C-alpha positions in Angstrom: 0.0 0.0 0.0 1.3 3.5 -0.7 2.3 5.8 2.2 -0.3 8.2 3.4 0.6 11.9 3.0 -0.5 12.6 6.6 0.2 9.6 8.7 -1.8 8.9 11.8 0.1 9.7 15.0 -2.6 8.3 17.3 -0.9 6.9 20.5 -1.9 3.6 22.1 -0.7 3.3 25.7 -1.1 0.1 27.7 -1.3 -0.3 31.4 -2.8 3.2 32.1 -4.6 2.4 35.4 -1.6 3.7 37.4 2.0 4.7 37.3 4.0 5.2 34.1 1.1 4.4 31.8 -1.2 6.9 33.4 1.4 9.7 33.5 2.4 9.1 29.9 -1.2 9.2 28.7 -1.9 12.4 30.5 1.3 14.1 29.4 0.9 13.3 25.7 -2.8 14.2 25.7 -2.1 17.5 27.4 0.4 18.2 24.6 -2.1 17.6 21.8 -1.5 14.0 20.9 -4.5 11.8 20.2 -4.1 9.3 23.1 -5.9 6.0 23.5 -5.4 5.1 27.2 -6.1 1.4 27.9 -6.4 -0.9 30.9 -8.1 -4.2 31.7 -10.9 -2.4 33.5 -12.0 0.7 31.6 -13.6 2.0 34.7 -10.1 2.4 36.3 -9.2 5.0 33.5 -12.4 6.8 32.9 -11.1 9.9 34.6 -8.4 10.2 32.0 -11.0 11.4 29.6 -10.9 14.7 31.5 -7.4 15.1 30.1 -8.6 14.4 26.5 -7.7 10.7 26.4 -9.9 8.2 24.8 -10.4 5.3 27.2 -10.4 1.7 25.8 -10.6 -1.7 27.4 -7.5 -3.8 26.6 -6.1 -6.9 28.3 -2.7 -7.8 26.8 -3.3 -11.5 27.8 -6.5 -11.7 25.7 -6.4 -12.0 21.9 -9.9 -10.8 21.3 -9.4 -7.8 23.6 -6.2 -6.7 21.7 -7.8 -7.2 18.3 -10.9 -5.2 19.3 -8.8 -2.3 20.7 -6.6 -2.0 17.6 -9.6 -2.3 15.3 -11.4 0.5 17.2 -8.4 2.8 16.9 -7.9 2.1 13.2 -11.6 2.8 12.6 -11.4 6.2 14.3 -7.8 7.3 13.5 -6.7 5.2 10.5 -3.8 3.5 12.2 -1.9 3.3 15.5 1.0 5.6 14.9 2.7 5.2 18.3 2.5 2.1 20.5 3.7 2.4 24.1 4.0 -1.1 25.4 4.0 -0.3 29.1 1.8 -2.9 30.8 3.8 -5.2 33.1 4.4 -6.3 36.6 7.0 -8.3 38.7 6.4 -11.8 39.9 9.2 -12.1 42.5 10.3 -15.0 44.6 12.8 -17.8 44.4 12.7 -19.8 41.1 11.8 -23.1 42.8 9.0 -21.5 44.9 6.9 -19.9 42.1 4.2 -22.0 40.4 4.3 -22.5 36.7 0.9 -20.9 36.3 2.4 -17.7 37.8 5.5 -18.0 35.6 3.3 -18.2 32.5 1.1 -15.3 33.6 4.3 -13.2 34.0 5.5 -13.9 30.5 2.0 -13.6 29.0 1.8 -10.0 30.4 5.3 -8.8 30.0 6.4 -10.5 26.8 3.8 -12.4 24.8 1.1 -9.6 25.0 3.7 -7.0 24.0 4.7 -9.1 21.0 1.2 -9.8 19.9 0.0 -6.2 20.2 3.0 -5.0 18.3 2.2 -7.5 15.5 -1.3 -6.2 15.3 -0.3 -2.5 14.9 2.6 -3.0 12.5 0.5 -3.5 9.3 -1.0 0.0 9.8 2.3 1.6 10.5 3.9 0.0 7.5 1.0 1.1 5.3 1.4 4.7 6.2 5.2 4.6 6.2 5.6 5.9 9.8 5.4 4.6 13.3 7.0 4.4 16.7 7.1 1.4 19.0 8.2 2.2 22.5 8.9 -0.7 24.7 9.1 0.0 28.5 11.8 -2.2 29.8 13.8 -1.8 33.0 17.3 -1.2 34.3 16.8 -4.8 35.3 17.4 -5.9 31.7 21.1 -5.3 32.4 21.6 -7.4 35.5 19.6 -9.8 37.8 18.7 -9.5 41.4 18.0 -12.7 43.4 14.3 -13.3 43.8 13.6 -11.5 40.5 14.7 -14.2 38.0 11.4 -14.4 36.1 10.8 -10.7 36.0 14.4 -10.0 34.8 14.0 -12.8 32.2 10.9 -11.0 30.7 12.9 -7.8 30.4 15.9 -9.5 28.8 13.5 -11.1 26.4 11.9 -7.7 25.6 15.3 -6.3 24.9 16.2 -9.1 22.5 12.9 -8.8 20.7 13.3 -5.0 20.4 16.8 -5.3 18.9 15.6 -7.7 16.2 12.5 -5.7 15.5 14.4 -2.5 15.2 16.3 -3.9 12.2 13.3 -5.5 10.6 11.0 -2.5 10.5 13.4 0.5 10.1 13.1 0.3 6.3 9.3 0.8 6.6 9.8 4.1 8.5 9.2 2.6 11.9 11.4 3.3 14.9 11.7 0.9 17.9 12.8 2.5 21.2 13.5 0.9 24.5 13.0 2.8 27.8 14.9 1.5 30.8 13.5 3.1 34.0 15.4 2.7 37.3 13.5 2.9 40.6 10.2 4.7 39.9 8.0 5.6 42.9 4.7 4.0 41.9 2.6 1.1 43.1 5.0 -1.3 41.2 6.9 -2.1 44.4 3.7 -2.8 46.4 2.5 -5.0 43.6 5.8 -6.9 43.6 5.7 -7.4 47.3 2.1 -8.6 47.2 3.0 -11.1 44.5 5.7 -12.6 46.7 3.2 -12.9 49.6 0.5 -14.5 47.5 2.6 -16.6 45.2 5.2 -18.3 47.5 5.2 -20.6 50.5 6.3 -18.6 53.6 7.1 -21.8 55.5 9.2 -23.6 52.8 13.0 -23.7 52.4 12.9 -20.3 50.7 10.5 -18.7 53.1 13.0 -16.4 54.8 14.7 -15.6 51.6 11.4 -14.6 49.9 10.6 -12.4 53.0 14.0 -10.7 52.7 13.3 -10.1 48.9 10.0 -8.5 49.9 11.7 -6.2 52.4 14.5 -5.3 50.0 11.9 -4.5 47.3 9.8 -2.3 49.7 12.9 -0.4 50.8 14.1 0.1 47.3 10.9 1.8 46.3 10.0 3.5 49.6 12.9 4.4 52.0 16.2 2.9 51.1 19.2 4.5 49.3 17.9 3.5 45.8 14.6 5.3 46.5 16.5 8.5 46.9 18.1 7.9 43.5 14.7 7.1 41.9 12.1 9.2 40.2 8.4 9.6 39.5 6.3 8.3 36.7 6.4 11.7 34.9 10.2 11.4 34.6 9.5 8.3 32.4 6.6 10.1 30.6 8.9 13.0 29.7 11.4 10.6 28.2 8.8 8.8 26.2 7.5 12.1 24.9 11.1 13.0 23.9 11.6 9.7 22.2 8.5 9.9 20.0 8.9 13.6 19.2 12.5 13.7 18.0 13.2 12.8 14.4 16.0 10.4 15.3 15.4 8.9 18.7 18.0 7.0 20.6 17.8 3.2 20.7 17.7 3.2 24.5 16.9 5.8 27.1 17.8 5.2 30.8 15.7 7.1 33.3 16.7 8.1 36.9 20.2 8.1 38.5 19.5 4.7 40.0 19.4 3.2 36.5 22.7 4.9 35.4 24.4 3.9 38.6 23.5 0.2 38.8 23.9 -0.5 35.1 27.4 1.1 35.2 28.2 -0.8 38.4 27.2 -4.1 36.8 29.2 -3.4 33.6 32.5 -3.0 35.5 32.1 -6.0 37.7 32.9 -9.6 36.8 30.2 -12.2 37.4 32.0 -13.3 40.6 32.3 -9.8 41.8 28.6 -9.2 41.2 27.6 -12.4 43.1 29.8 -11.3 46.1 28.1 -7.9 46.0 24.6 -9.5 46.0 25.5 -11.5 49.1 26.0 -8.3 51.0 22.5 -7.2 49.9 20.3 -10.4 50.1 20.1 -13.3 52.6 21.2 -16.4 50.7 18.9 -19.4 51.0 20.2 -22.3 52.9 22.3 -20.2 55.2 21.4 -18.8 58.6 
């Protein structure tokens, strides 16, 4: 199909019920973008319409929901011009202690849903010769904390997919950008702690370890040294706005001092040095 002379720049943002997704939807709508804010429960984002957003139901683990949302946007705006893949959460806990149902749910939300939604919007972007795919990753795509194996794995996967996709679609006029937030003061930390409490056995061999991971996660987002090096959701929203506005966006954007510090620290350490550092931060299972 020939390129459109005036491509659609309608923005689809996932995971807008709180945090980064909500801040991004508001910021872009306030600056004149046509924003489709989405969440599993549309009632949780109905207030975003006051900011000029168009609220849509979208569950990234449900094929029919994703197809319906993309079809609705294409009917109203012609194409999804910008896709912000933000929906995601952390299923924390020791690898052995997490059920496979919870593992699958983690990957369905953080990886498979992102991939499928991207597949659904790409034909429209290709047809108009313009598009931006923004994948919200994490500083945790550069290193792994104990108790976060599955969450980190989803972010490593997101990065690999983004790198391959960037090469494959650039010739169609589509940019792929990765955002790597550090510690962001949102409900993310509380959700991660709740997932540990609900998804792991407190009395098993990893009970004390999982409890220590929950404490470390809470401190990182609320009161510890990393929290002071963190930022708010709007810090990420500003970066996303910059990435989709500039003509030649960077491949990766790191957000907050915590991201820059920890990624640099990991890069200069050997694997053995990193393991020794982690033993000073986390209680190792099997040891009193």
